[in-house]
N, C-alpha and C positions, 0 to 999 in steps of 0.2 A: 088229419089222417090217422083213425086208429089204430097200432098195430092187430096182428089178431094171433089169439093165442094157442099154444100151442104145447104138447105134454113131448115126453119121451118114452117114450113105449117101451124099448131096453135099449143098452148101451155092452157091448162086450167085454169093456173097463168087472175084473174081477171083484178089487175094491173100491172104493168109496170114495178114499183117495186116490183112486186114479182120476175121477167124473172130470172132465171135462180136459184131459189131459191131449195135448199133439198129438194128432193119430191114431185118437180114442172114436169107433164106429156108433151113430148112434140111429135108432131107427126113430121119424119122428111124427105124432099124427095131429094136423090140424084141428079146428072147430068144426072145419068144415067137411070132414071127413077124408082129407088128401092124406096120407101119404108117402114118406120119401125115407131112404138112409141118406147120411150124410156124415164129412168126418172131418174132426176139429181140424183146422191147420192154424188157428195163433189164439190165444186164450189168453185174459186179461184178469185175474181173478181183482178180487176185493182188496186186499188187503196190498195191491199196488196202489189200489185206489187209496189205501188209508195213510202208505206212506207221501203219495202226492197232495193227497192234506194236508197235514201234517209240511209237511215241505214251503207250502204256498203257506199257512199261515204263519212260519217261524220265520219267512220274507217278508209279510203286512204288517208283522208285529217291530219288525225292521225299522221300515220306513216312516210306523208309529214315533221310533226315537231320535226320527231325524227334526230340529226345529227349522221354519223355512222363516228368513229373512232376522236371524239372524246371527248374531256372531261366531267367529272361531272360537272363541273363551268362553262362548255361552256354552254351545258343543258340549266341550271339553269340558267343564263345571257338570251338566247333566251326565254326561257320559258316563263321566266319577260318583255323580248319588246313587245312578241308579247301580249299581253294582251293591248298594249298602240298603238303600228306599226304594221303594216302589214311588215312581213315580213319570211323568205322561205331561207333557206337552200339552199347555192350551192357550192358543194364538201365541205370543211371546213371553207368557209368563209361564212358570215351571209348577205342576200343582203337583204335590210330594204327596204321601201316604194317604191319598182324596182328600185330605183337606187343609193345608200348609199351601200358600200362595209365597212363592219365589220371584220377584218384578227385577226387572233388569236394573239397576246394572250386577246382578244377583251378588251382591255383599248380605251378610249377617242384618243388616239394617232394616233390611228389602222383604224381609222374609213376615206375613201376616198372615192371621189364622188361623182355627186349631184350637188344640183342649194349649195349656200352659205348656207343661209333658210334651206335645207332640212338637207341641214349635219350640221349645229350649231342645228336643232334638237333633231338629233338622236345623237352627242356626249350628253348634257344636260339630254338624254334617259338614255344614258347610264351610264352614273356617276352616276346620280338618281338610279339608278336595284342596280349599284355595292353597291353604299354606304348601299342602302335595304339588300342586299344579305351582308354585312358587307363583302365586298372583297376588297380588297389592290391596288390600284390601279396604285400599280410600277409593 
């Protein structure tokens, strides 16, 4: 069903920012020629939709940070690295900076790929994280 087009012939608000305010009265003319008056009882502005969209994206990105089928130790390591470097889960592997893979059991010798500099940086951060979390590197 295609919605009918309508134009607002006039409204009783004085200023532009009062448009669609609750209690505002409008004269509406449909393309069919029908006219009627109406009062705004409720209005959800575009900023409210924008706020909802931001909240939804934040919650969605939080879900992407959860590793499914990984140990709590792996999740703690991931969470700590995410504070320093961009990281995401790729199945049970961690993909750091879009180019370095950290595989289970998530030790510095389990770091693969990327340029030498990026690889070394990830290893350094991983070692610091394991030390901070008091996890053995063996």
